[in-house]
N, C-alpha and C positions, 0 to 999 in steps of 0.2 A: 661597212665597214669603211671609213673614210681615215681612219688613223691607224692602220698598218704599218707604216713607215717608224710608228715611235716604238714599235717592239724591239728587244734587244734581246741574245742568245739569251741573257741571264732570265729573263723570263719563262723561258720553257725548260728549266731546270726542277727535278723532281725534289730536290731537296736544298738547303744550303750547307755551306761550308760550315759553319758551325754543326750543325746537326751532325754532318758525317764525321766532323772529330769526336764529339759528342758520344757517336755511335763506338768507337776505338776504344773509348774512354771506358763505356760501359762493359762492352766486351773483354777487356784486359783487366776490369775488376772483377768479373763475375768467372774468369778462369784463372785468378790470379797465382795460386801455386802451380797447376799445371808448366808455367813457363820454365821454374826451375826443373823439373824434371822431364822438358823439352829438352833444355841444355845439357843437361845430362846423359841424357838418349842420343841427342848428335855429338856429344864428344866421346861416346863408347865408340859407336858407329864409326868416328874419323880413328880412334885409336887400333880398332880393328884392320880396317884396313890397311893401316899405316904399315902397322906389324906384321900382320899376317894374312896379304889379298890371295886370296882364294875361292871358289865358288860357293864356298859354305858363307864366307863373311859378306859375299856379294850379296848373298840370300838375305842375311840378315839387314845389310844396308838398305836394302829395296823395300823391305817389308816395315822396316821403321818410316821408310819416305812416305810407302802408301798408307801409314795407318796419320800421320800428320796431314796426309791430304786429305783423308777420309774425315779428321777433326775440322778440319780448315771448312771442309762442305757442308757439313752439319750443323757444326757449333755456330760458325759465321756466316754462311750465306744462305743456311736455310731457315734458322734460328734467328738472326740479326737483322740480314741486310736486305732480306728479302721485306722487311716490316716498311723500308723507307724506297726501295726500288722495285718496279716493277717485274725486270728481270732475274729478280736476287734468285728466285726458285731453279731458274734454267741455267745460271751459274753454279750453283750446288749441284744440280743433276749431273752436268758437265764435268766437276769437279770429282764427284764420286767414280764417275765413268773411267776417268783419268786413274783413280786409285786401284780399281779394279782390273784397269790394263795392268797398273806398275804390279800388281801382284800376281797376276796370272802370268807376265812375260819374265817379270824377276824371281819372283819367289816361285812358283808351280815349276815352271818349264826352264828356269833359271838360263834364260838369253840375255841377260844384263850384264854379264861381267866384266 
């Protein structure tokens, strides 16, 4: 292997930038109406926390955040990103564990007030 110096970091990428952007485009097109629901849920949580900050609203906010985290784990990392990156499944598992931790500490135990 006498041509090793001709390689650049770009030669070791798993996918191109075009593939990555196309992945986002396909993902957003597949989930299109859910964007509005996510915005409305986020706005509702912000209004609850702004008007009546108490342990109950903190539980609701954490539950909405954990649900979103779990959706990202399954819908993006597990279903889409894993098709172009070998670590995609590990990212999905990590996000799912974080979502479960948010549910445990924020909703069940109410420690994130």
